[in-house]
Structure formats: C-alpha cells, structure tokens
C-alpha positions as CSV (number, residue, x, y, z in Angstrom):
1,M,-2.5,-20.0,21.8
2,L,-3.1,-16.7,20.1
3,K,-2.0,-14.7,23.2
4,K,1.3,-16.7,23.3
5,I,1.8,-15.7,19.4
6,F,1.2,-12.0,20.0
7,R,3.6,-11.9,23.1
8,L,6.2,-13.7,21.1
9,H,5.8,-10.9,18.3
10,S,6.0,-8.1,20.8
11,Y,9.0,-9.7,22.5
12,I,10.9,-10.1,19.1
13,K,9.9,-6.6,17.9
14,K,11.2,-4.9,20.9
15,N,14.4,-6.8,20.9
16,Y,14.9,-6.1,17.1
17,E,14.3,-2.6,17.4
18,N,16.6,-2.3,20.1
19,G,19.5,-4.1,18.4
20,N,19.6,-7.1,20.7
21,F,19.8,-9.6,17.8
22,H,23.3,-10.7,16.5
23,V,23.5,-11.2,13.2
24,N,25.9,-13.9,12.0
25,K,29.0,-12.3,11.0
26,K,29.4,-14.4,7.9
27,Y,26.0,-13.6,6.8
28,S,26.4,-9.8,7.5
29,D,29.8,-9.8,5.7
30,S,28.3,-10.8,2.4
31,H,25.0,-9.3,2.8
32,N,25.7,-5.8,3.9
33,Y,23.3,-5.9,6.7
34,Q,22.0,-3.0,8.7
35,N,19.5,-2.8,11.3
36,T,17.4,0.0,9.7
37,F,14.6,0.1,12.7
38,K,14.9,2.3,15.5
39,N,12.4,3.2,18.2
40,S,11.6,6.7,17.2
41,I,10.3,5.7,13.9
42,S,6.4,4.9,14.0
43,D,5.0,2.0,11.8
44,F,3.1,4.7,10.0
45,N,6.1,6.6,9.0
46,L,7.8,3.4,8.1
47,G,4.9,2.6,5.5
48,K,5.2,6.1,4.3
49,R,9.1,5.5,3.6
50,A,8.5,2.2,2.1
51,A,6.1,3.7,-0.4
52,L,8.6,6.6,-1.3
53,K,11.1,3.8,-1.6
54,D,9.1,1.6,-3.9
55,F,8.2,4.7,-6.1
56,T,11.8,5.8,-6.5
57,A,13.0,2.4,-7.3
58,N,10.3,1.5,-10.0
59,H,7.9,3.7,-10.2
60,K,5.6,1.0,-8.9
61,F,3.4,0.6,-5.6
62,K,2.6,-2.6,-3.8
63,L,-1.1,-3.1,-3.2
64,Y,-2.2,-3.7,0.4
65,P,-5.8,-4.4,1.1
66,V,-6.0,-1.3,3.7
67,K,-9.7,-1.8,4.4
68,I,-9.4,-5.5,5.1
69,I,-6.3,-5.0,7.5
70,S,-8.3,-2.1,9.2
71,M,-11.3,-4.3,9.6
72,V,-9.0,-7.3,11.0
73,N,-7.3,-5.0,13.4
74,S,-10.7,-3.9,14.6
75,L,-12.0,-7.4,15.1
76,F,-8.9,-8.3,17.0
77,K,-9.2,-5.6,19.4
78,N,-6.1,-3.5,17.7
79,K,-3.8,-6.5,17.9
80,F,-2.5,-5.9,14.2
81,H,-2.2,-2.1,14.8
82,E,1.6,-2.2,13.8
83,I,0.3,-3.7,10.3
84,A,-2.5,-1.3,10.2
85,D,-0.5,1.8,11.0
86,F,2.2,0.6,8.4
87,V,-0.2,0.2,5.5
88,T,-2.2,3.1,6.3
89,G,0.9,5.1,6.0
90,Y,2.0,3.4,2.8
91,D,-1.3,4.2,1.3
92,Q,-1.4,7.7,2.4
93,S,2.1,8.4,1.1
94,K,0.9,6.5,-1.8
95,R,-1.9,8.9,-2.7
96,E,0.3,11.9,-1.9
97,I,3.0,10.9,-4.6
98,L,0.3,10.2,-7.3
99,D,-1.3,13.7,-6.5
100,K,1.9,15.5,-7.0
101,S,2.9,13.4,-10.2
102,K,-0.7,14.5,-11.8
103,H,0.3,18.2,-11.2
104,I,3.6,17.9,-12.9
C-alpha cells in the first residue's frame, strides 16, 4: 500500500511539474493560476525561495520540524527526500536572512 502511495506521489509530481495537468478554465480565470514549478528548480531551492517570500511578505517564518523530517526521511530510506530537501533549504535561508538582519 505504501509503495502505491509513493508511486502515485511521484506520478502526480512529475506530471504537475511538466504542466500535464490542466486547470479548470473557470477556476484559473478567477484565481490567476500559474504553474510555478519547473524541473530545473530543486526542492532545496524551492524551500529557500519560500523562506524569502515569507520573510518579505510579513517578516515571519514558518516553523518546520527539520530534525524530525530528516529522521523520518532516514527511517523510510530517503522516501521523503523532497520534503526534507525543501525544509532544509527553507531553514538554511531563514538562518541566512536572520544573520543578515542582525548585522544591519
């Protein structure tokens, strides 16, 4: 069962990133939808961008349990690497932004 879930996740992610899912026109017109994911952007860099966006928008960061996610990723033989990479990038960017703001 777990293997099927992981395969489904991979299938959806691959097709979404390649733009293979079409958005309902009525929804996209009213919500200004854009597919912002590209194959060239790593999950780590997506996390870094998300941290910068959060800080720019409201000077706050989300709290992700980086160590727990890393542990779960190890426990499940790297099956959660996308999530782990994202939160690692987010956390690194958060630390960099906070360090820069201390020196200002």
